[in-house]
N, CA and C atoms of all chains as a GROMACS GRO file, in nm:
protein
  612
    1UNK      N    1  -1.672  -0.912   1.630
    1UNK     CA    2  -1.768  -0.979   1.719
    1UNK      C    3  -1.880  -1.041   1.635
    2UNK      N    4  -1.907  -1.168   1.659
    2UNK     CA    5  -2.011  -1.237   1.583
    2UNK      C    6  -2.113  -1.293   1.680
    3UNK      N    7  -2.245  -1.277   1.646
    3UNK     CA    8  -2.348  -1.338   1.732
    3UNK      C    9  -2.394  -1.468   1.668
    4UNK      N   10  -2.383  -1.575   1.743
    4UNK     CA   11  -2.420  -1.705   1.691
    4UNK      C   12  -2.488  -1.782   1.805
    5UNK      N   13  -2.611  -1.832   1.786
    5UNK     CA   14  -2.687  -1.902   1.890
    5UNK      C   15  -2.693  -1.820   2.020
    6UNK      N   16  -2.723  -1.690   2.003
    6UNK     CA   17  -2.733  -1.598   2.116
    6UNK      C   18  -2.604  -1.585   2.196
    7UNK      N   19  -2.492  -1.619   2.136
    7UNK     CA   20  -2.364  -1.605   2.206
    7UNK      C   21  -2.278  -1.508   2.129
    8UNK      N   22  -2.216  -1.414   2.200
    8UNK     CA   23  -2.125  -1.320   2.134
    8UNK      C   24  -1.983  -1.374   2.136
    9UNK      N   25  -1.919  -1.373   2.024
    9UNK     CA   26  -1.782  -1.422   2.018
    9UNK      C   27  -1.693  -1.320   1.948
   10UNK      N   28  -1.576  -1.298   2.005
   10UNK     CA   29  -1.480  -1.210   1.937
   10UNK      C   30  -1.388  -1.299   1.854
   11UNK      N   31  -1.385  -1.272   1.726
   11UNK     CA   32  -1.302  -1.355   1.638
   11UNK      C   33  -1.217  -1.268   1.548
   12UNK      N   34  -1.122  -1.331   1.490
   12UNK     CA   35  -1.033  -1.266   1.395
   12UNK      C   36  -1.113  -1.226   1.270
   13UNK      N   37  -1.078  -1.110   1.210
   13UNK     CA   38  -1.155  -1.062   1.094
   13UNK      C   39  -1.154  -1.162   0.978
   14UNK      N   40  -1.038  -1.220   0.948
   14UNK     CA   41  -1.029  -1.315   0.837
   14UNK      C   42  -1.124  -1.432   0.860
   15UNK      N   43  -1.123  -1.484   0.985
   15UNK     CA   44  -1.205  -1.600   1.018
   15UNK      C   45  -1.354  -1.564   1.009
   16UNK      N   46  -1.389  -1.443   1.056
   16UNK     CA   47  -1.529  -1.401   1.053
   16UNK      C   48  -1.580  -1.395   0.911
   17UNK      N   49  -1.503  -1.328   0.825
   17UNK     CA   50  -1.546  -1.311   0.686
   17UNK      C   51  -1.562  -1.448   0.621
   18UNK      N   52  -1.466  -1.535   0.648
   18UNK     CA   53  -1.467  -1.668   0.589
   18UNK      C   54  -1.588  -1.750   0.636
   19UNK      N   55  -1.614  -1.749   0.768
   19UNK     CA   56  -1.721  -1.831   0.822
   19UNK      C   57  -1.860  -1.774   0.796
   20UNK      N   58  -1.873  -1.643   0.809
   20UNK     CA   59  -2.006  -1.583   0.800
   20UNK      C   60  -2.045  -1.556   0.655
   21UNK      N   61  -1.952  -1.502   0.578
   21UNK     CA   62  -1.988  -1.463   0.441
   21UNK      C   63  -1.946  -1.568   0.338
   22UNK      N   64  -1.871  -1.667   0.385
   22UNK     CA   65  -1.819  -1.771   0.295
   22UNK      C   66  -1.733  -1.711   0.183
   23UNK      N   67  -1.662  -1.604   0.217
   23UNK     CA   68  -1.570  -1.542   0.122
   23UNK      C   69  -1.440  -1.514   0.195
   24UNK      N   70  -1.334  -1.491   0.119
   24UNK     CA   71  -1.207  -1.456   0.182
   24UNK      C   72  -1.188  -1.305   0.180
   25UNK      N   73  -1.113  -1.256   0.278
   25UNK     CA   74  -1.072  -1.116   0.273
   25UNK      C   75  -0.981  -1.100   0.153
   26UNK      N   76  -0.988  -0.987   0.086
   26UNK     CA   77  -0.897  -0.960  -0.024
   26UNK      C   78  -0.790  -0.864   0.028
   27UNK      N   79  -0.670  -0.915   0.046
   27UNK     CA   80  -0.562  -0.833   0.102
   27UNK      C   81  -0.502  -0.744  -0.006
   28UNK      N   82  -0.491  -0.615   0.024
   28UNK     CA   83  -0.430  -0.523  -0.072
   28UNK      C   84  -0.305  -0.464  -0.007
   29UNK      N   85  -0.193  -0.475  -0.077
   29UNK     CA   86  -0.071  -0.412  -0.027
   29UNK      C   87  -0.025  -0.306  -0.126
   30UNK      N   88   0.015  -0.192  -0.074
   30UNK     CA   89   0.070  -0.084  -0.156
   30UNK      C   90   0.219  -0.071  -0.127
   31UNK      N   91   0.298  -0.056  -0.231
   31UNK     CA   92   0.440  -0.023  -0.214
   31UNK      C   93   0.470   0.096  -0.302
   32UNK      N   94   0.525   0.199  -0.242
   32UNK     CA   95   0.561   0.319  -0.318
   32UNK      C   96   0.711   0.339  -0.308
   33UNK      N   97   0.774   0.357  -0.424
   33UNK     CA   98   0.918   0.372  -0.429
   33UNK      C   99   0.952   0.521  -0.450
   34UNK      N  100   1.022   0.581  -0.353
   34UNK     CA  101   1.055   0.723  -0.364
   34UNK      C  102   1.206   0.742  -0.377
   35UNK      N  103   1.251   0.822  -0.473
   35UNK     CA  104   1.395   0.852  -0.477
   35UNK      C  105   1.430   0.943  -0.360
   36UNK      N  106   1.542   0.918  -0.295
   36UNK     CA  107   1.582   1.002  -0.182
   36UNK      C  108   1.725   1.054  -0.205
   37UNK      N  109   1.759   1.170  -0.148
   37UNK     CA  110   1.895   1.222  -0.167
   37UNK      C  111   2.000   1.124  -0.116
   38UNK      N  112   2.114   1.119  -0.184
   38UNK     CA  113   2.219   1.021  -0.152
   38UNK      C  114   2.266   1.031  -0.007
   39UNK      N  115   2.264   1.153   0.049
   39UNK     CA  116   2.316   1.168   0.187
   39UNK      C  117   2.213   1.123   0.294
   40UNK      N  118   2.089   1.098   0.252
   40UNK     CA  119   1.989   1.052   0.348
   40UNK      C  120   2.018   0.908   0.389
   41UNK      N  121   1.995   0.879   0.517
   41UNK     CA  122   2.018   0.742   0.566
   41UNK      C  123   1.893   0.695   0.639
   42UNK      N  124   1.891   0.565   0.669
   42UNK     CA  125   1.778   0.511   0.746
   42UNK      C  126   1.769   0.583   0.880
   43UNK      N  127   1.887   0.616   0.936
   43UNK     CA  128   1.890   0.684   1.067
   43UNK      C  129   1.825   0.823   1.058
   44UNK      N  130   1.854   0.898   0.951
   44UNK     CA  131   1.797   1.034   0.942
   44UNK      C  132   1.646   1.027   0.918
   45UNK      N  133   1.600   0.927   0.841
   45UNK     CA  134   1.454   0.912   0.823
   45UNK      C  135   1.388   0.867   0.952
   46UNK      N  136   1.457   0.779   1.026
   46UNK     CA  137   1.405   0.732   1.155
   46UNK      C  138   1.387   0.851   1.250
   47UNK      N  139   1.488   0.940   1.254
   47UNK     CA  140   1.480   1.058   1.340
   47UNK      C  141   1.364   1.148   1.300
   48UNK      N  142   1.346   1.166   1.170
   48UNK     CA  143   1.236   1.248   1.120
   48UNK      C  144   1.100   1.189   1.164
   49UNK      N  145   1.086   1.058   1.143
   49UNK     CA  146   0.957   0.992   1.173
   49UNK      C  147   0.927   0.992   1.323
   50UNK      N  148   1.028   0.966   1.406
   50UNK     CA  149   1.004   0.966   1.552
   50UNK      C  150   0.970   1.107   1.600
   51UNK      N  151   1.028   1.207   1.533
   51UNK     CA  152   1.004   1.346   1.571
   51UNK      C  153   0.861   1.388   1.537
   52UNK      N  154   0.815   1.351   1.417
   52UNK     CA  155   0.682   1.395   1.372
   52UNK      C  156   0.570   1.307   1.429
   53UNK      N  157   0.593   1.176   1.432
   53UNK     CA  158   0.487   1.082   1.473
   53UNK      C  159   0.509   1.038   1.618
   54UNK      N  160   0.484   1.130   1.710
   54UNK     CA  161   0.518   1.100   1.849
   54UNK      C  162   0.424   1.000   1.915
   55UNK      N  163   0.303   0.981   1.858
   55UNK     CA  164   0.208   0.887   1.919
   55UNK      C  165   0.216   0.747   1.856
   56UNK      N  166   0.307   0.729   1.762
   56UNK     CA  167   0.315   0.601   1.690
   56UNK      C  168   0.448   0.534   1.723
   57UNK      N  169   0.445   0.400   1.732
   57UNK     CA  170   0.569   0.327   1.762
   57UNK      C  171   0.652   0.317   1.634
   58UNK      N  172   0.772   0.377   1.640
   58UNK     CA  173   0.864   0.372   1.526
   58UNK      C  174   0.986   0.290   1.568
   59UNK      N  175   1.018   0.185   1.493
   59UNK     CA  176   1.135   0.104   1.528
   59UNK      C  177   1.230   0.096   1.410
   60UNK      N  178   1.354   0.067   1.441
   60UNK     CA  179   1.459   0.061   1.339
   60UNK      C  180   1.534  -0.070   1.361
   61UNK      N  181   1.516  -0.167   1.271
   61UNK     CA  182   1.577  -0.298   1.294
   61UNK      C  183   1.719  -0.304   1.237
   62UNK      N  184   1.790  -0.409   1.275
   62UNK     CA  185   1.931  -0.422   1.238
   62UNK      C  186   1.950  -0.426   1.086
   63UNK      N  187   1.854  -0.480   1.013
   63UNK     CA  188   1.871  -0.489   0.867
   63UNK      C  189   1.840  -0.356   0.797
   64UNK      N  190   1.810  -0.251   0.876
   64UNK     CA  191   1.789  -0.118   0.819
   64UNK      C  192   1.644  -0.085   0.794
   65UNK      N  193   1.554  -0.181   0.816
   65UNK     CA  194   1.412  -0.154   0.793
   65UNK      C  195   1.356  -0.066   0.906
   66UNK      N  196   1.279   0.034   0.865
   66UNK     CA  197   1.210   0.117   0.965
   66UNK      C  198   1.064   0.075   0.965
   67UNK      N  199   1.008   0.052   1.083
   67UNK     CA  200   0.865   0.021   1.092
   67UNK      C  201   0.795   0.133   1.166
   68UNK      N  202   0.693   0.187   1.102
   68UNK     CA  203   0.610   0.290   1.165
   68UNK      C  204   0.475   0.223   1.187
   69UNK      N  205   0.455   0.171   1.308
   69UNK     CA  206   0.340   0.085   1.333
   69UNK      C  207   0.343  -0.028   1.229
   70UNK      N  208   0.242  -0.040   1.142
   70UNK     CA  209   0.244  -0.149   1.043
   70UNK      C  210   0.290  -0.102   0.905
   71UNK      N  211   0.353   0.014   0.898
   71UNK     CA  212   0.405   0.063   0.770
   71UNK      C  213   0.557   0.039   0.769
   72UNK      N  214   0.608  -0.028   0.665
   72UNK     CA  215   0.751  -0.060   0.658
   72UNK      C  216   0.824   0.025   0.556
   73UNK      N  217   0.945   0.064   0.590
   73UNK     CA  218   1.027   0.144   0.497
   73UNK      C  219   1.163   0.076   0.481
   74UNK      N  220   1.196   0.041   0.357
   74UNK     CA  221   1.329  -0.017   0.327
   74UNK      C  222   1.407   0.086   0.247
   75UNK      N  223   1.531   0.108   0.286
   75UNK     CA  224   1.616   0.198   0.208
   75UNK      C  225   1.700   0.112   0.114
   76UNK      N  226   1.695   0.143  -0.012
   76UNK     CA  227   1.771   0.066  -0.111
   76UNK      C  228   1.872   0.158  -0.178
   77UNK      N  229   1.997   0.109  -0.182
   77UNK     CA  230   2.104   0.186  -0.247
   77UNK      C  231   2.128   0.123  -0.384
   78UNK      N  232   2.083   0.192  -0.489
   78UNK     CA  233   2.098   0.134  -0.624
   78UNK      C  234   2.242   0.148  -0.673
   79UNK      N  235   2.297   0.268  -0.658
   79UNK     CA  236   2.440   0.289  -0.683
   79UNK      C  237   2.482   0.410  -0.599
   80UNK      N  238   2.602   0.459  -0.618
   80UNK     CA  239   2.652   0.565  -0.530
   80UNK      C  240   2.565   0.691  -0.530
   81UNK      N  241   2.505   0.722  -0.646
   81UNK     CA  242   2.430   0.848  -0.655
   81UNK      C  243   2.280   0.828  -0.642
   82UNK      N  244   2.234   0.704  -0.633
   82UNK     CA  245   2.090   0.679  -0.637
   82UNK      C  246   2.042   0.594  -0.519
   83UNK      N  247   1.958   0.655  -0.437
   83UNK     CA  248   1.901   0.584  -0.323
   83UNK      C  249   1.749   0.588  -0.333
   84UNK      N  250   1.685   0.484  -0.283
   84UNK     CA  251   1.538   0.482  -0.288
   84UNK      C  252   1.482   0.435  -0.155
   85UNK      N  253   1.364   0.486  -0.122
   85UNK     CA  254   1.291   0.438  -0.005
   85UNK      C  255   1.168   0.365  -0.055
   86UNK      N  256   1.157   0.237  -0.019
   86UNK     CA  257   1.039   0.158  -0.057
   86UNK      C  258   0.947   0.152   0.065
   87UNK      N  259   0.829   0.217   0.052
   87UNK     CA  260   0.736   0.228   0.165
   87UNK      C  261   0.617   0.135   0.138
   88UNK      N  262   0.590   0.042   0.229
   88UNK     CA  263   0.484  -0.058   0.206
   88UNK      C  264   0.385  -0.061   0.321
   89UNK      N  265   0.257  -0.079   0.284
   89UNK     CA  266   0.152  -0.092   0.386
   89UNK      C  267   0.032  -0.166   0.328
   90UNK      N  268  -0.052  -0.216   0.418
   90UNK     CA  269  -0.173  -0.288   0.379
   90UNK      C  270  -0.290  -0.190   0.370
   91UNK      N  271  -0.395  -0.236   0.302
   91UNK     CA  272  -0.515  -0.153   0.282
   91UNK      C  273  -0.562  -0.086   0.412
   92UNK      N  274  -0.564  -0.163   0.522
   92UNK     CA  275  -0.621  -0.109   0.647
   92UNK      C  276  -0.536   0.003   0.707
   93UNK      N  277  -0.411   0.015   0.662
   93UNK     CA  278  -0.322   0.120   0.715
   93UNK      C  279  -0.305   0.235   0.618
   94UNK      N  280  -0.404   0.256   0.533
   94UNK     CA  281  -0.397   0.358   0.428
   94UNK      C  282  -0.363   0.498   0.483
   95UNK      N  283  -0.432   0.534   0.592
   95UNK     CA  284  -0.414   0.669   0.647
   95UNK      C  285  -0.268   0.694   0.686
   96UNK      N  286  -0.210   0.600   0.761
   96UNK     CA  287  -0.072   0.616   0.806
   96UNK      C  288   0.026   0.600   0.689
   97UNK      N  289   0.000   0.502   0.602
   97UNK     CA  290   0.089   0.477   0.488
   97UNK      C  291   0.100   0.598   0.397
   98UNK      N  292  -0.014   0.657   0.362
   98UNK     CA  293  -0.009   0.771   0.271
   98UNK      C  294   0.053   0.893   0.341
   99UNK      N  295   0.033   0.904   0.472
   99UNK     CA  296   0.092   1.015   0.546
   99UNK      C  297   0.246   1.003   0.548
  100UNK      N  298   0.296   0.881   0.576
  100UNK     CA  299   0.441   0.859   0.580
  100UNK      C  300   0.504   0.892   0.443
  101UNK      N  301   0.435   0.849   0.336
  101UNK     CA  302   0.484   0.878   0.200
  101UNK      C  303   0.496   1.028   0.177
  102UNK      N  304   0.389   1.099   0.212
  102UNK     CA  305   0.384   1.244   0.191
  102UNK      C  306   0.496   1.311   0.272
  103UNK      N  307   0.513   1.267   0.396
  103UNK     CA  308   0.613   1.325   0.486
  103UNK      C  309   0.755   1.306   0.429
  104UNK      N  310   0.787   1.184   0.386
  104UNK     CA  311   0.922   1.157   0.334
  104UNK      C  312   0.945   1.234   0.204
  105UNK      N  313   0.841   1.241   0.121
  105UNK     CA  314   0.853   1.314  -0.006
  105UNK      C  315   0.883   1.462   0.020
  106UNK      N  316   0.808   1.523   0.113
  106UNK     CA  317   0.828   1.666   0.145
  106UNK      C  318   0.967   1.688   0.204
  107UNK      N  319   1.008   1.597   0.291
  107UNK     CA  320   1.139   1.607   0.356
  107UNK      C  321   1.250   1.605   0.251
  108UNK      N  322   1.240   1.510   0.157
  108UNK     CA  323   1.344   1.496   0.053
  108UNK      C  324   1.344   1.618  -0.039
  109UNK      N  325   1.224   1.670  -0.066
  109UNK     CA  326   1.213   1.788  -0.152
  109UNK      C  327   1.281   1.909  -0.087
  110UNK      N  328   1.259   1.926   0.045
  110UNK     CA  329   1.318   2.041   0.114
  110UNK      C  330   1.470   2.029   0.117
  111UNK      N  331   1.523   1.906   0.131
  111UNK     CA  332   1.669   1.886   0.132
  111UNK      C  333   1.726   1.920  -0.006
  112UNK      N  334   1.658   1.873  -0.111
  112UNK     CA  335   1.704   1.900  -0.248
  112UNK      C  336   1.702   2.050  -0.275
  113UNK      N  337   1.596   2.118  -0.229
  113UNK     CA  338   1.587   2.264  -0.249
  113UNK      C  339   1.700   2.336  -0.176
  114UNK      N  340   1.730   2.291  -0.053
  114UNK     CA  341   1.839   2.353   0.027
  114UNK      C  342   1.972   2.339  -0.047
  115UNK      N  343   1.993   2.218  -0.104
  115UNK     CA  344   2.119   2.192  -0.174
  115UNK      C  345   2.132   2.281  -0.297
  116UNK      N  346   2.019   2.305  -0.365
  116UNK     CA  347   2.022   2.386  -0.487
  116UNK      C  348   2.046   2.533  -0.458
  117UNK      N  349   1.999   2.581  -0.339
  117UNK     CA  350   2.012   2.723  -0.309
  117UNK      C  351   2.150   2.756  -0.253
  118UNK      N  352  -0.318   0.503   1.558
  118UNK     CA  353  -0.365   0.552   1.428
  118UNK      C  354  -0.493   0.479   1.387
  119UNK      N  355  -0.571   0.547   1.305
  119UNK     CA  356  -0.697   0.489   1.263
  119UNK      C  357  -0.678   0.387   1.152
  120UNK      N  358  -0.741   0.271   1.170
  120UNK     CA  359  -0.740   0.169   1.066
  120UNK      C  360  -0.862   0.192   0.977
  121UNK      N  361  -0.855   0.145   0.853
  121UNK     CA  362  -0.970   0.158   0.763
  121UNK      C  363  -1.088   0.079   0.822
  122UNK      N  364  -1.208   0.135   0.807
  122UNK     CA  365  -1.326   0.068   0.865
  122UNK      C  366  -1.395  -0.022   0.764
  123UNK      N  367  -1.342  -0.028   0.643
  123UNK     CA  368  -1.402  -0.112   0.539
  123UNK      C  369  -1.294  -0.208   0.487
  124UNK      N  370  -1.328  -0.337   0.481
  124UNK     CA  371  -1.232  -0.436   0.431
  124UNK      C  372  -1.282  -0.494   0.299
  125UNK      N  373  -1.195  -0.503   0.197
  125UNK     CA  374  -1.236  -0.566   0.072
  125UNK      C  375  -1.243  -0.718   0.085
  126UNK      N  376  -1.337  -0.780   0.015
  126UNK     CA  377  -1.348  -0.926   0.018
  126UNK      C  378  -1.366  -0.978  -0.126
  127UNK      N  379  -1.348  -1.109  -0.141
  127UNK     CA  380  -1.373  -1.174  -0.269
  127UNK      C  381  -1.260  -1.159  -0.369
  128UNK      N  382  -1.291  -1.184  -0.495
  128UNK     CA  383  -1.188  -1.179  -0.600
  128UNK      C  384  -1.204  -1.054  -0.685
  129UNK      N  385  -1.093  -1.009  -0.739
  129UNK     CA  386  -1.097  -0.892  -0.827
  129UNK      C  387  -1.119  -0.937  -0.971
  130UNK      N  388  -1.218  -0.879  -1.036
  130UNK     CA  389  -1.242  -0.906  -1.177
  130UNK      C  390  -1.154  -0.809  -1.257
  131UNK      N  391  -1.052  -0.864  -1.323
  131UNK     CA  392  -0.952  -0.778  -1.389
  131UNK      C  393  -1.013  -0.692  -1.502
  132UNK      N  394  -1.099  -0.747  -1.591
  132UNK     CA  395  -1.159  -0.660  -1.693
  132UNK      C  396  -1.239  -0.543  -1.632
  133UNK      N  397  -1.313  -0.570  -1.523
  133UNK     CA  398  -1.386  -0.460  -1.456
  133UNK      C  399  -1.288  -0.357  -1.402
  134UNK      N  400  -1.179  -0.405  -1.346
  134UNK     CA  401  -1.079  -0.317  -1.285
  134UNK      C  402  -1.014  -0.227  -1.391
  135UNK      N  403  -0.974  -0.285  -1.504
  135UNK     CA  404  -0.910  -0.203  -1.608
  135UNK      C  405  -1.011  -0.104  -1.668
  136UNK      N  406  -1.138  -0.147  -1.675
  136UNK     CA  407  -1.244  -0.056  -1.723
  136UNK      C  408  -1.254   0.067  -1.630
  137UNK      N  409  -1.250   0.041  -1.499
  137UNK     CA  410  -1.257   0.152  -1.402
  137UNK      C  411  -1.135   0.243  -1.413
  138UNK      N  412  -1.017   0.181  -1.433
  138UNK     CA  413  -0.895   0.262  -1.447
  138UNK      C  414  -0.908   0.355  -1.567
  139UNK      N  415  -0.962   0.302  -1.677
  139UNK     CA  416  -0.978   0.384  -1.798
  139UNK      C  417  -1.073   0.500  -1.770
  140UNK      N  418  -1.180   0.472  -1.695
  140UNK     CA  419  -1.276   0.579  -1.661
  140UNK      C  420  -1.208   0.689  -1.578
  141UNK      N  421  -1.103   0.649  -1.503
  141UNK     CA  422  -1.031   0.746  -1.420
  141UNK      C  423  -0.915   0.813  -1.495
  142UNK      N  424  -0.906   0.783  -1.625
  142UNK     CA  425  -0.806   0.852  -1.707
  142UNK      C  426  -0.676   0.777  -1.729
  143UNK      N  427  -0.667   0.653  -1.676
  143UNK     CA  428  -0.545   0.573  -1.698
  143UNK      C  429  -0.571   0.483  -1.819
  144UNK      N  430  -0.504   0.512  -1.929
  144UNK     CA  431  -0.539   0.441  -2.053
  144UNK      C  432  -0.429   0.348  -2.104
  145UNK      N  433  -0.303   0.372  -2.061
  145UNK     CA  434  -0.194   0.285  -2.107
  145UNK      C  435  -0.189   0.162  -2.014
  146UNK      N  436  -0.269   0.060  -2.049
  146UNK     CA  437  -0.284  -0.057  -1.961
  146UNK      C  438  -0.251  -0.184  -2.040
  147UNK      N  439  -0.161  -0.264  -1.984
  147UNK     CA  440  -0.128  -0.391  -2.049
  147UNK      C  441  -0.152  -0.504  -1.948
  148UNK      N  442  -0.234  -0.601  -1.987
  148UNK     CA  443  -0.266  -0.712  -1.896
  148UNK      C  444  -0.185  -0.834  -1.938
  149UNK      N  445  -0.114  -0.893  -1.840
  149UNK     CA  446  -0.029  -1.009  -1.868
  149UNK      C  447  -0.071  -1.125  -1.778
  150UNK      N  448  -0.107  -1.237  -1.839
  150UNK     CA  449  -0.142  -1.356  -1.760
  150UNK      C  450  -0.016  -1.438  -1.739
  151UNK      N  451   0.011  -1.475  -1.614
  151UNK     CA  452   0.135  -1.545  -1.583
  151UNK      C  453   0.118  -1.696  -1.601
  152UNK      N  454   0.149  -1.744  -1.718
  152UNK     CA  455   0.145  -1.889  -1.746
  152UNK      C  456   0.012  -1.950  -1.710
  153UNK      N  457   0.018  -2.065  -1.644
  153UNK     CA  458  -0.106  -2.136  -1.607
  153UNK      C  459  -0.157  -2.092  -1.469
  154UNK      N  460  -0.081  -2.003  -1.402
  154UNK     CA  461  -0.121  -1.966  -1.266
  154UNK      C  462  -0.239  -1.868  -1.272
  155UNK      N  463  -0.293  -1.840  -1.154
  155UNK     CA  464  -0.408  -1.747  -1.148
  155UNK      C  465  -0.360  -1.603  -1.132
  156UNK      N  466  -0.229  -1.584  -1.139
  156UNK     CA  467  -0.172  -1.449  -1.123
  156UNK      C  468  -0.185  -1.369  -1.252
  157UNK      N  469  -0.230  -1.245  -1.237
  157UNK     CA  470  -0.239  -1.154  -1.352
  157UNK      C  471  -0.160  -1.028  -1.318
  158UNK      N  472  -0.075  -0.984  -1.411
  158UNK     CA  473  -0.003  -0.858  -1.390
  158UNK      C  474  -0.069  -0.751  -1.476
  159UNK      N  475  -0.098  -0.637  -1.414
  159UNK     CA  476  -0.154  -0.524  -1.489
  159UNK      C  477  -0.046  -0.416  -1.492
  160UNK      N  478   0.006  -0.388  -1.611
  160UNK     CA  479   0.114  -0.289  -1.624
  160UNK      C  480   0.054  -0.154  -1.666
  161UNK      N  481   0.087  -0.050  -1.590
  161UNK     CA  482   0.047   0.086  -1.629
  161UNK      C  483   0.177   0.158  -1.665
  162UNK      N  484   0.223   0.135  -1.787
  162UNK     CA  485   0.358   0.179  -1.825
  162UNK      C  486   0.377   0.330  -1.818
  163UNK      N  487   0.281   0.403  -1.874
  163UNK     CA  488   0.293   0.549  -1.876
  163UNK      C  489   0.292   0.607  -1.734
  164UNK      N  490   0.219   0.540  -1.644
  164UNK     CA  491   0.204   0.590  -1.507
  164UNK      C  492   0.301   0.522  -1.410
  165UNK      N  493   0.395   0.443  -1.464
  165UNK     CA  494   0.500   0.382  -1.382
  165UNK      C  495   0.445   0.301  -1.264
  166UNK      N  496   0.351   0.213  -1.292
  166UNK     CA  497   0.296   0.132  -1.184
  166UNK      C  498   0.269  -0.009  -1.234
  167UNK      N  499   0.272  -0.105  -1.143
  167UNK     CA  500   0.241  -0.243  -1.177
  167UNK      C  501   0.152  -0.300  -1.066
  168UNK      N  502   0.052  -0.376  -1.108
  168UNK     CA  503  -0.042  -0.433  -1.010
  168UNK      C  504  -0.044  -0.584  -1.030
  169UNK      N  505  -0.012  -0.657  -0.924
  169UNK     CA  506  -0.011  -0.803  -0.930
  169UNK      C  507  -0.139  -0.854  -0.865
  170UNK      N  508  -0.224  -0.917  -0.944
  170UNK     CA  509  -0.356  -0.960  -0.894
  170UNK      C  510  -0.355  -1.112  -0.875
  171UNK      N  511  -0.390  -1.157  -0.754
  171UNK     CA  512  -0.404  -1.299  -0.724
  171UNK      C  513  -0.544  -1.320  -0.668
  172UNK      N  514  -0.588  -1.448  -0.656
  172UNK     CA  515  -0.727  -1.469  -0.613
  172UNK      C  516  -0.768  -1.395  -0.484
  173UNK      N  517  -0.680  -1.396  -0.383
  173UNK     CA  518  -0.717  -1.331  -0.257
  173UNK      C  519  -0.632  -1.212  -0.220
  174UNK      N  520  -0.556  -1.162  -0.315
  174UNK     CA  521  -0.472  -1.047  -0.282
  174UNK      C  522  -0.435  -0.966  -0.405
  175UNK      N  523  -0.403  -0.841  -0.381
  175UNK     CA  524  -0.356  -0.752  -0.488
  175UNK      C  525  -0.238  -0.673  -0.433
  176UNK      N  526  -0.132  -0.665  -0.514
  176UNK     CA  527  -0.010  -0.596  -0.472
  176UNK      C  528   0.016  -0.484  -0.571
  177UNK      N  529   0.015  -0.360  -0.520
  177UNK     CA  530   0.029  -0.242  -0.606
  177UNK      C  531   0.167  -0.181  -0.585
  178UNK      N  532   0.246  -0.166  -0.691
  178UNK     CA  533   0.377  -0.100  -0.679
  178UNK      C  534   0.377   0.025  -0.765
  179UNK      N  535   0.402   0.140  -0.701
  179UNK     CA  536   0.402   0.268  -0.773
  179UNK      C  537   0.537   0.336  -0.755
  180UNK      N  538   0.566   0.428  -0.846
  180UNK     CA  539   0.692   0.502  -0.837
  180UNK      C  540   0.668   0.644  -0.783
  181UNK      N  541   0.601   0.653  -0.671
  181UNK     CA  542   0.594   0.782  -0.602
  181UNK      C  543   0.478   0.874  -0.635
  182UNK      N  544   0.403   0.846  -0.743
  182UNK     CA  545   0.294   0.937  -0.775
  182UNK      C  546   0.169   0.903  -0.693
  183UNK      N  547   0.134   0.995  -0.603
  183UNK     CA  548   0.017   0.973  -0.518
  183UNK      C  549  -0.112   0.981  -0.601
  184UNK      N  550  -0.108   1.063  -0.706
  184UNK     CA  551  -0.225   1.078  -0.794
  184UNK      C  552  -0.258   0.944  -0.860
  185UNK      N  553  -0.156   0.876  -0.909
  185UNK     CA  554  -0.177   0.746  -0.975
  185UNK      C  555  -0.222   0.642  -0.873
  186UNK      N  556  -0.153   0.637  -0.758
  186UNK     CA  557  -0.188   0.536  -0.657
  186UNK      C  558  -0.331   0.554  -0.607
  187UNK      N  559  -0.375   0.677  -0.588
  187UNK     CA  560  -0.511   0.695  -0.536
  187UNK      C  561  -0.616   0.656  -0.641
  188UNK      N  562  -0.582   0.670  -0.770
  188UNK     CA  563  -0.675   0.624  -0.874
  188UNK      C  564  -0.684   0.471  -0.873
  189UNK      N  565  -0.568   0.405  -0.856
  189UNK     CA  566  -0.567   0.258  -0.850
  189UNK      C  567  -0.650   0.212  -0.731
  190UNK      N  568  -0.631   0.279  -0.618
  190UNK     CA  569  -0.704   0.243  -0.496
  190UNK      C  570  -0.856   0.260  -0.516
  191UNK      N  571  -0.891   0.373  -0.579
  191UNK     CA  572  -1.033   0.400  -0.604
  191UNK      C  573  -1.095   0.290  -0.693
  192UNK      N  574  -1.021   0.252  -0.798
  192UNK     CA  575  -1.071   0.148  -0.890
  192UNK      C  576  -1.083   0.013  -0.819
  193UNK      N  577  -0.985  -0.018  -0.734
  193UNK     CA  578  -0.989  -0.146  -0.660
  193UNK      C  579  -1.111  -0.152  -0.568
  194UNK      N  580  -1.132  -0.044  -0.493
  194UNK     CA  581  -1.243  -0.045  -0.398
  194UNK      C  582  -1.378  -0.039  -0.468
  195UNK      N  583  -1.381   0.015  -0.590
  195UNK     CA  584  -1.505   0.017  -0.667
  195UNK      C  585  -1.539  -0.125  -0.714
  196UNK      N  586  -1.436  -0.201  -0.750
  196UNK     CA  587  -1.459  -0.333  -0.809
  196UNK      C  588  -1.473  -0.446  -0.706
  197UNK      N  589  -1.414  -0.430  -0.589
  197UNK     CA  590  -1.423  -0.536  -0.488
  197UNK      C  591  -1.542  -0.513  -0.397
  198UNK      N  592  -1.602  -0.622  -0.350
  198UNK     CA  593  -1.706  -0.608  -0.247
  198UNK      C  594  -1.636  -0.570  -0.117
  199UNK      N  595  -1.708  -0.505  -0.029
  199UNK     CA  596  -1.646  -0.468   0.099
  199UNK      C  597  -1.739  -0.501   0.215
  200UNK      N  598  -1.677  -0.521   0.332
  200UNK     CA  599  -1.755  -0.536   0.455
  200UNK      C  600  -1.700  -0.439   0.558
  201UNK      N  601  -1.783  -0.400   0.650
  201UNK     CA  602  -1.734  -0.313   0.757
  201UNK      C  603  -1.647  -0.396   0.850
  202UNK      N  604  -1.538  -0.339   0.898
  202UNK     CA  605  -1.456  -0.413   0.994
  202UNK      C  606  -1.398  -0.316   1.095
  203UNK      N  607  -1.372  -0.367   1.211
  203UNK     CA  608  -1.319  -0.284   1.318
  203UNK      C  609  -1.204  -0.358   1.382
  204UNK      N  610  -1.081  -0.324   1.343
  204UNK     CA  611  -0.965  -0.399   1.393
  204UNK      C  612  -0.903  -0.331   1.512
   0.00000   0.00000   0.00000
């Protein structure tokens, strides 16, 4: 919301920063690449995320990308024994992005531990 | 979910940024200027991370270490100006 000539206007954040401060927003994107067990699939991670994050919209698109609100997860199969989850989010979604990372990391660790025992 | 209430603005000064990283204990830093473009790549080889800096954006790629990523984030927010925002 910007006050200009005694008028309140709701504007987009990028536009506000540009017009009022004469500067651009600096967009920061984080991508974290996590190794995941070979038997893990986009479907099993989707089930985990929908189960834990019940108040957040989790979607699973046809190309295999999982979106947790504005946090995106791509599963990459490097070869038969090596799979990775690339988790990406913008600066403003830090709280959710870092939580999703921690959750997937813990989940993969518990699966690896189960397999070893 | 809660969005961050502070938004970074302006350009990142790469020498200031690498100085902050060093203060946070990240010392294996290699800065690469991409030809004539304004893009700068900051390689943190020992910490398995790469940061692509452009005039209005920064892209951080890490290999899973939350400790390293949070140091990069801290250095970025220290070096960039910020404004309060409510999205």
